N, C-alpha and C positions, 0 to 999 in steps of 0.2 A: 420481247424486245430483243434488238440486235446488238452486237458489240459496238456498233458505231454509234447507237443510240446512247450508250452508256458512256461513251467518250465525250459525246457533245453534252450530255446532262451532268457529268461526273457525279451520278447519283450512286448510292450503295446498292449493291445486289445482295441477296443472302450468302453467306459463307458458314454453312452449318458445320460443326465439327461432328464427326461420327461418333455415336454413342452404342456402337455395337458390342464392342467387348464389355462395357458397364452392364448393359443390359444381359448380355451372356452371364457376367458374375452373379447377377441378381437371380437369373433362372437357375444357375447351378445350385443356389440356396433355396431354390423354390419361393424366392421373395419372403423368406421367413427365416428369421435369425434369433437364436437363443443368447444367452450371456457368454462371455469368454471368461471361463474360470479355471485356474490351474492349468493352463495350456490348451483347453478345449471348448469349443461351443458345447453349452448345455442348456436345456429348457429351463424356463421358470419352474420352480418348485410348486408354485400354486397353479400353473398353466395358463394363467392370465396373461393377455397380449393387447397390444393396441396397435393402430394403424399408422403409418407415416406418409405424408402425401408430397407430391411434387408442386411447388410453388408455381411454377409456370402454367401449369394446366390444370392444378386441382386434382389430377388422378392419383389414386392409391399408387405407392411406390413398393412398400414392404409391410410385413407384419412384424413386430418387435415384442420381445419379452418385458414383462413388467417385473421389476425387480422387488422382491419383498424380504421381510426380515432374514427368513432361511438363506435366501440368495445372497444377502450382505454378509451374513455369518460365514457363509461358505467362501465367499472371495476374500474375506480379511482373513480367515483362517489360513487359506492358500498363501496370501502375501505374508502373513506371519512367519509361516514355516520356512519359505523361501528367503526372507530378508536376512536371517543369520548367514547363511551360505553366501548370499549375494554381496553381503557388506565384507565377508572375509576374503572375497576374490581380490587378487593383487589388481592394483589400479589399471594396469596394462590390460588385463583380460576383460574388465568392464569397458575400458576403452575400445576394445575390439568389437566387442558387442554393439557398442553405440556407433560405431563405425560402419558395422555391418547394415545397422538399422538405417544409418544415412544412404549408404549405397543402395539399398533396398528400395528407398523412397525414389532416388533417381531411377532405377530400372523400370519402376512401375508408375513414373510421374503422370503419364497421360492417362491411364487409367485412373488414378486418385482424384486428378484434375477434373474429368468428366463426371464421375459419381459425385464430386462435390458440387459442381454446377448444378447437376440434375436434383440434388437433394436440398441444396440451400437455395438455388434460385439467382445466384450471383454469376456474372459473365464468365465465360470460360476463359477469357483473356486474363482476368484477374487469377482464377484459380491455377491457370496454367503457368504464368509468368511472375506471380507474387507469392500466393499462398504456399503452393508446394514446394519451390526453390527454398523459400525463407524457411518452411520445415526441416527440409534437409539440412539447411544451414545450421539449425539450431542442433541437431545431432552431431554434426562435424565438431561444432564449438565445443560441445559439452564432452565429447570424447576426449578433446584435449584437457578438459578440467578432471575428468576420471583419470587420465594418464599421471597428473601432478597432484594429484588430491592430498596424498601423503606427505608431501613436502609443503604445499601452499597452504593447507588447513591441517598441520599437524596436531594443533591443539583442539580439534573438533571432531565429532564422529556423526554418523547418519541419525536423523531424527527417528527412523523406523519404518513402520507403515505409514503411507500417506493417502489420504483420501481426497480426490481432485474431482471438481465439478465444473464443467466447461459451458460455455454458451453456444448460441446458433449462429451467431454472426461470423465467426472464423472457426468452423469445427476443427478443422486438420490442423491449422496454424496454432491455435489454442491447445490442442492435443500436444504438439511438440513442445510448446513453451512450457507446459506443465511436466510431461512425461521426462525430457531429456535431462533437466538438472536432476530430478529425483534419482532416477537410474545411476546416472554418473557418479553421484555422491554416496551410493550403497544402500538407498532405499527402495522400497518396493511399492506398488501403486494398486490402489482400487479407484478406478475412473468411471464417474458416469457423464455420458455425454448428454447434449441437450435432447429433449425428447422429438424436436422437430427435424434435428439433423445428426443422427446416430450413426448413418451408414460408413462414412469413413474412418469413423473408430473401430468398427467392427472389422472393415477392411484392412486397417493397420494392425489389429490384433492377428489376422489370419496370416497376414504377410510377414509379421515379427515372428511368429512360431516357426514359419517356414525358413526364416533366416537363422533359426538357432538359439532365440531367447530362451533361457529357462522357464519351465513351468512355473506358474505363481508369481513372478516377478512383476508382470503385468496383467491386471484383471479389468475386464471392462463388465460393467453392469447397467443395463439400460432401463429406462422407466422415466416417471414423471417426477412432480416436486416430492412426493412422498418418499420415493427412493433415495433422493439425495438427502432428505431429512434423516433417513437410516444410517446413511454413511456419516453424516455430521455427529449424530448422537451416539455412534458406536465407541463402546469403552475401550476397544483394543486398536482403535486408531490414533497416531500420535500427533498427526498433523492434518489440518484441512487447509487446501489451496482453493480458492473459489474466484471464478470471474463471472460477473453477472449484475444485476441491478442493485442499486444501494438499498433498497427495500430488503431484499432478500439478505444481503449482506448484514444488515442490522440484526436480523432475525438469527443468523449463524454466529455473530458477536455475542447475542445474548444466550443462545443455546449451549455455546462452548464455555461460558464463563465459569471459571473455578475448576475447570477439567484437566488443567494442565495441557491441553493440546496446544501445539503452536499453530498460528493462524496468518494467512495471509489473504487479503481481499484486495480485488481489482474491480473496481465498481463503475458507477456512471460518471458521465462528463456532461459538460456545457461549454466546450472549449472556445476560447476567443480568438478570432483571426484578425489581427490589427494590421490596418495598411495605412503607412505613414504616406504625406504628400510627395515625398521624394522617391517613393518606391517605383520599381518598374511595373506600370499599371497591367500591361499585358500578362507580365509574369505572374502577377498576384492574381489575375483573373483566371490563368490556368491553375493557379493554387488553390483557388476556391473548388475548381472542379474536382482536383483530387481530395480536398478537405471534406467536402459534403456530399458529393454525388458519386464518390467512391464507394463501391458495395452498397449502392442505394441509400447511403447515410447511416446505414446500421453499423456505425463505428462507435464504440465507447469514446474515442477520443476524436470524434469528427469536429472539423472547425466550423461548428453551426452558428456562432456568434460572430457576425461581420461587424468589426468597428472600424470605420473608415474616416480619415480626416476630412473636415468640412470642405476644404479647397479643392479636393479631388473627388468628392463624393459622386456628383452627377456624371462626371467622366466615367469613374469606376463603375457605377450601377448601370449606365448605358452599354459599356461593353460587356459587361457581365451579363445582361439580358440579351444582347446580341449572340454571345458565346452558347447560351442555353438552348437558343435555337437549334444549334448544331449537334446537340447530343441526341443520340439514338437509344430508344429504349425497346427492348425486344427480347426474345427467347434466350435464355442463357447460353446454349450451345452455338448462337451465331456469334461467329469471330469478330464480326464488324459493329457490334453494340458496345455502347458505353454504360448502360444500365439495366440489369434484369429485373427478376421480380423480387417483391417484398415476400419474406419467408413464409408468412401464413395470413389468412384472412382476419384474424384477431389483431394482428399487428397493423395491418393495413387500415383497420377501422379506428385504431388509436391515433394514427397519424391524421387520419380525415378529422377526427374529432377536435385534436388540438389545433389544427389549422384553423378550423371555424372558430375556436374560442380567440385566436389571434386576431382574426377579422374583427370579432365582436369587441375587442378592445383597442381597435383602431389602426391595425396593421393594413397596409397595402399589399395587395395580391398580385405577383406575377408569376404565372406559369407557362413553360415552354409549351407552344401551340405545335406539337409534334404527334405523330402517330404513335399510338399505344396499342398493344395486343388486347383483343377484345374479352378474352377469356383469362382466367389467372389473377393473381394479385401483383398488380402493377400501379404505379405512382409517377407523375410526371416529375421532373426537376422544378423545385418550387422556391422562390424567394419572397420573403415577408419584409418589407422596409417600412420605415418610420415606426419601428417597434420602440415601445418605452422600455426602460430598463427592468421595470416592475412587471411587465406583461409575463403571462404564463408561458407564452411561446419564447420568452427570453430567459426564462429561469428554470424550465423543466425540460429534461431531456426528451426530444420528439423520437429519435432513433428511427429516422426516415429521411429521405431526400430533400429536407426543407431547411434553407438557411435564412436566418432572421438578421437584419440589418440596423444599424444605428450609427450616429456619427459622433465625433469628437473633435474639440479643438486643439488641445495641448497634450504633450506626452504624459503628464501627472493625471489628467483627466482619461486619457487611454488606460492607464494603469488601474485607476479607480474603477472604471466600468468592467474592464477585464476580471478585476478580483471581486467584483459584486456578485459572487456567486457561492453556493454552498459546496461546490465541487472545486477539484483543483487536480485534474488530470494532465492536461496538455495546453499549450498555446503555440500560435505562430505569429511570428513578428516579421513585417515586409518593411524594410527600409534599405536605401542604397547607402546610408551612413552607418557604417558598422558599429561605431561608438554608441550612437542612440539605440540601435537594435540591441546591443549587449546589455546596456544600462537598463533598458525596460526589461529584457529577458530577466536579469536578477531580481527585478522587483515583483514579478509575476508569482503569483501562488498557484504553482504546477510543478508537478514531478517530471513534464518533459517539456522543452521549448525548442521549436524550429525557427531558424532564422533563414528568411527567405526561402521557405520549403514547408512541407507538412507531409505528415504520415510517413515518415521515415522510422525503419525498424531495423534492428539487427541483433543477432544473439549476443553479441559482445556489449550491448549497451543496455544498461537497466531500464526498465519500463515499469512505472507505478505512480500513483498519485498522492496527493494530500487532502486533507480535509473529508468530505463525504465520498471521494473517489476511492477511498480505501487506504490501505497501508501495507507496505513490503514492497519488494522489487522483484521482477523477473527478468532474467537475462544477465549475463556479465557477472564480475565476481561478487557484487552485491546481491545478485539473484541466488547465487550459489550458499550464502549464509542462511537464507531462508530454509534451507533444506538439511541444515547441520545444528548441533547442539554442543556447547563447551563440554570437553573432557571434564574439567575442573568441577563442574555441577553434578556429575554423575554420582550417584550414592549419598547424596545429600539427606540428612534425616530430619525429621520433624522438629521444628523449633520447639523448645520448651519455654513457654512464655513465662516470665518472671511473676511471682506472687507479690502484689504489692502489699507491703507491710502495713498494720494498722498503728495509728498512732496511738501511744501509751500516755496516760495522764502523768503529770509531773508531781512526785509527792516529795515534800520536805525539802525542796530546794529554794532557798531564799536568796540565792546570788542574783546580781543584776542580769536581767534578761538581755540578749541581743536586741539591738534598735530593730524594729519590725520593717522589714522592706519586701514589698511584693513586686516580682519581676513583671515588666510589662511585655506587651507583643512589640514587635518590630516591623514596622509597615512604611514604606516609601522613605525609608532613609532614616525613620524617627520612631521613638518609643511611643506606644499608643497602648491607652487604657482599653481593655476588652468591652465590647459593645455591651455586653449583659451586665458588666460590673460584677462578675463572679470570678473567685479564684478557685486553684485546687492545689492542696497541701503537696509538699514533696518530703517523704518520710524516709529516714534512714532505716536501714536493716533492723537496727535496735528499736525502732519506734520513735525516735526523736525527730520532731520536725525540724528540717533544716532549711526551709523555704517555702515560699509560694509562688505559682504562677498563674498568669491569666487564664481564664477557661473560655477559650475563644469559641464563636459561634459562625454561622453562615454569614452574618453581616461582616465579620472581621475577615472572613475569607473574600468576600466581595470586595472590600477595601483594598486587600492585598492584591488581588487579581487586577484591580484597577491601577494600582500603583505599578505592577509587573508590566501593564501594557504601556502605561506612560514611559517606562524606561526602554522603549523600543531602539533607541539609539545604540544599546549594547550590542544588539544583534549585527550591525553594521561596524561596529569598533573594529579597529585592526586587531589582527591575531597577536601582534606584539604587545599591544595595549593590554588585552585580555591575560596574557601570560604575565606580564609586570605586576598586574594587580593581585593574582594568585600568589606571586612570589612575595609581596608585600604582607598578603594575610599570613603567609607560613612565618615571615620575618617576626611579625608582631605577635603570633601565637607562640613563637619560640621564646620571646622575651618574657611571657607569664606562664611558662610551662608548668613550673611548680605549683601555682595557683590553680591552674586547671587539673593537674594530676589530683591535688588535693580534694577538689569539688567531685571528682569521679570516685575517689576513694571513698568520701563521705556518702554519696548517694547509692553506690552499687555496693559497698562493703568489700571492694578488691583491695588487695594488698597494695602498698605504696608503690612497689617497683612494678606491679601489673598495669596500675593507673598511670604511671609515668611513660610506660612502654606505649600505652593507647595515644598519650599525647604525641610521643615522638612518631609513631607510626601515622598520625594524623598531619603532622608537618611534612613527613616524607611523602605523603599522598598529595598533599597540595604542590609540592615541588614536581611531583610526577605530571600533574595536569596543567601546570604552569609550563612544564617542557612540552607536553602536547598540544597546547593551546596553539602555537605556531607551526606544528608539524603534522597534524592530522589533516592531510590534503587530499585533494580531489586526484582524478586521474583524466588523461587524454586518451580517450578511444579511437580506434583507428578502424571503422566501419569500412565494408567494402564500397566505398563511393570517393569521389574527390573532395574530401572534407574531414572534418573530425567532430567528435561529440565530447563535450568538457563534461565530466562527472564532477559537480559540485557539491561537497557536504554544506548543507545549510541548516541553521538552528530551528528546531521545532517551533519555538515561539515562547509561549508561557507553559511552564511545568509545575505540576504539583508534585510534591516529594512527601511521602509519608515514611519517615525513617524507623529503623528497626527498633525494637525495644532494647535489645543489647548493644554494646559497645556505643554509648551515648554521644560521643564527640566522634569516634573514628566512622561510625555508620553514617552520621550526619555528613561528615566531611567527604565519604567515599560516594554518596549519591548527588550532593549539591555540586561539588566541585567539577566533575565531567560536563554536567549541564552547563554550569557558567563559562567554563573553558571554551564550548562551543559556540557561545553566543545566547543560550538562553536566559530568560529571567524566571526566578524560582520563587514559589510559595511553599515552604517548608514547615511541615509538622514534626516536632522533634520527637524523641523516644517519650512515650507517655508515662513510663515508669520512672525516667531519670533526665527530665527536660532541661535541668539546670545548666549543663555543658553547653547546650546550644544557646540559651538565654544569655549566658556570659559572653559566648562567641559574638553577640552582635556589637559588644563594645570594641572587639577586634576589628569588624567590618567598618565602624565609624571611624578608626584611624588608619585606615588602609586604601582609601580613596576608592572604595566601591561606590559606583553612582547609586543614587537613591532609587529604589525599586527593583534593583537586581537580585538582591536577596531579600526575602521577606519572611518573617518567622511568626508563626501563629501557634501557640501551645493550645492543648485540650485533648479530647477524646479523639484517638487515632481513627476510630471506625466512623464517628460522626463527621468529622472534619473531612475525611476521605469522601464520603458520600457526596458532600457539597462540592468538593474540587472534581469528582468524576463526573457530575451531573452538568457542570458549569461549561455552557457552550464557548466561552471566552478563554477556557483552558485548552491547550493543544495536547497535552500530554501529562499522564500521572504515573509516578514511579511509587510502588507501595510494596513495602517489605515489613511483613508482620504475620498475622494467622492467616490460615486458609480462608477463613470468613471474610478477611479484609481483601484478598485477592479476587476472590469471587464477586464481592460486592463492586470494587471498582472495575472489572471487566463487564459486569452488567451494566452498571451505569454509564459507561462511557459510550452507549450506543448513539446517544443524542447527536453528537457531533463526529462519531467514530474516531476519537483521539488515540493516539498512540498509548499502550499501557505497557508496563514492564514490572512484572510482579515475582514472586518468590513461592506461591503456594504454600506458604507457611513452612517451607524448608529453611533450614538453618544455614547462613553462609559464615565461613570462617573470614572475617574482616581482616584479619592478620595475613591471610593467604593471597599473596598478589595476584596469582593464576586465577583466582575465584573472584577477586574483589577489586580488580584494578585494570585499567588500561583498555584496549580496543573492544574488550567485550561491553564495555559500558559506553564508550565514545560512539560506536556504531549505533546504539540506541538514543544517543542524544542528537542525533541528526536526521534529515531526510536528505537523499541525494538526488540533485536536479540535474539531468543531463540536457545539455545545451547543444543541438546540432548546428554546425556551422559549414555549409557546403562552401568549397573554394569558389565555385563559378568556373568559368571557361574565359 
């Protein structure tokens, strides 16, 4: 064809990116790589290897080492040895190392981008213009946190050795998301890249060593799922950071239960893409291109569920189908393509199977009739319309270039459809009415919401999900806390559980007995008899019965959870209102301080002065959280675009609380008050040994304008009631303070809906120590941060 022909037809010609340097790099290593441990490449101890393939051609790319237990042990030992020295470095020196890594990425940006495109199959346009620059941005941003860590996080220290497991869809970018904050804050890393896409991690390790990163600070162990499991299970790793499927995330949550490991999970998604009838239709169509056909749809936050208002549905779908026809699918190194290859044949087969299931369930198929390479793993841009909300393609993550579409009539229906998912990672809202867009954004169960945009990311803006999309945040200040632990909790000793005294028989006492009274449960703002109609005695240290409480069971927990759900208005109450009610509670407790002190002294056998001090501390703590209720605020991030990202703390929802056995009133208040202050509704299980302080407390709640269902109290066995709360799919979080068995049980049973857990692993907390038992340490765990991106437009 001649140049004139191209001008006449306006068709695309091939624009291949040279891969010479990338192929030379592979050749220098003889297309064979060991692990990177303690600053050098080393072969696998077992000698086992596996092959990695080029998605676009199916050809073998390289031979990689299979990490076994001996390899992981070596990597962890190197990281442990380096961690102390790395953490002791002044923040400025760590900042200089991260700055050097950022500059190193920029110097070798083209090589990294080409290796990534070859190894993953995504277009060079994306690796060159998005993945690699954003990875450098993460190291620059976190160099700043390293510089100011000692002032901004003065009451925190590094977690220690971090095990990181990253996925194959954004291999280099995910590496930066994980490594940059870990190193900035004084941790060392053992990272396992995905078996399909390990090459850029190994390239980064080589370049990082050349940039002067100390040996042992960063270690890369390659392998398959078994290698990842070895990292998860390793007893000398302090934290696991995982990005991948929800199914594997559940396994990791279960395997780490009770280990004391810190854990963050960034998992799957089925993100809604909501288009209102006043939206810029052409802009929204381009948004769909970026939402679902970016990276071949292999994006955890892909806008794969299109929700289109009925009035514009036909127009929108017509324009979307027309736009699909202009997309180009081809070899990743062609700079003029829009979509590259699916990462592997097994993933291609999964996409094809799910589309067939969607068609069998009544969806209408539209695929772009465009040219696709005959060899390799490729799939065309696909739209399934007329999808029912319960169809498998509407509920399951396809992880491919497949958008599913359905319609809605009202904003309320849009929110209902959007939240009809077990996931909660991200969402996009398209409307020219900013008030409507922000109102809907606030109601969506998602960790990230983009307004008139999609798939925007920045190192300064936290990213992470809700529900079965995982927990924890990556990026920004909120992401830094995931790699730190409180100084005040270092050195906590194992809790000594109280021995419950036995009831002694009364002999020779003919005085009139006290009038019998069995304390009830407190559910939905009312006193309630326990479902099983059993009670538990409360015995003084001298063996005298001082009262009885109801023995709650799973049905009582069910009723309490239903009551808490019905009190959802508390989550949208003004912060001033929540603060005022906490002050009312403190005021009414103050008026009965002597009564509560006497009750504590009788139950626990403490002195009158100590009991009164506990009551006074409880009043002060209520005031603290009354003060924080309207002051624990979000932030306005300024990412590098014309716009802002609003970091909004949101309540978790319904939280179960297992109170510690000690400090029966102060422990109860210290856990319930921060949750309530942040808008959560609580089902609390008081101290099993000394429950009467909490059951007396509900008479305070009844006179303090606390809405029914906001605080529910169920007495009984801590471990048995914790099992029910942790397994309950309508409970969003469980805080459990008690035995190590209790912590392990709660974490293990939380896997059903991957609820947030906050446990103490049987370590005793000094509830009178404000640094250890009060303030932002608890408030941060009482909220999720939703980041709402609002571009200004032009």
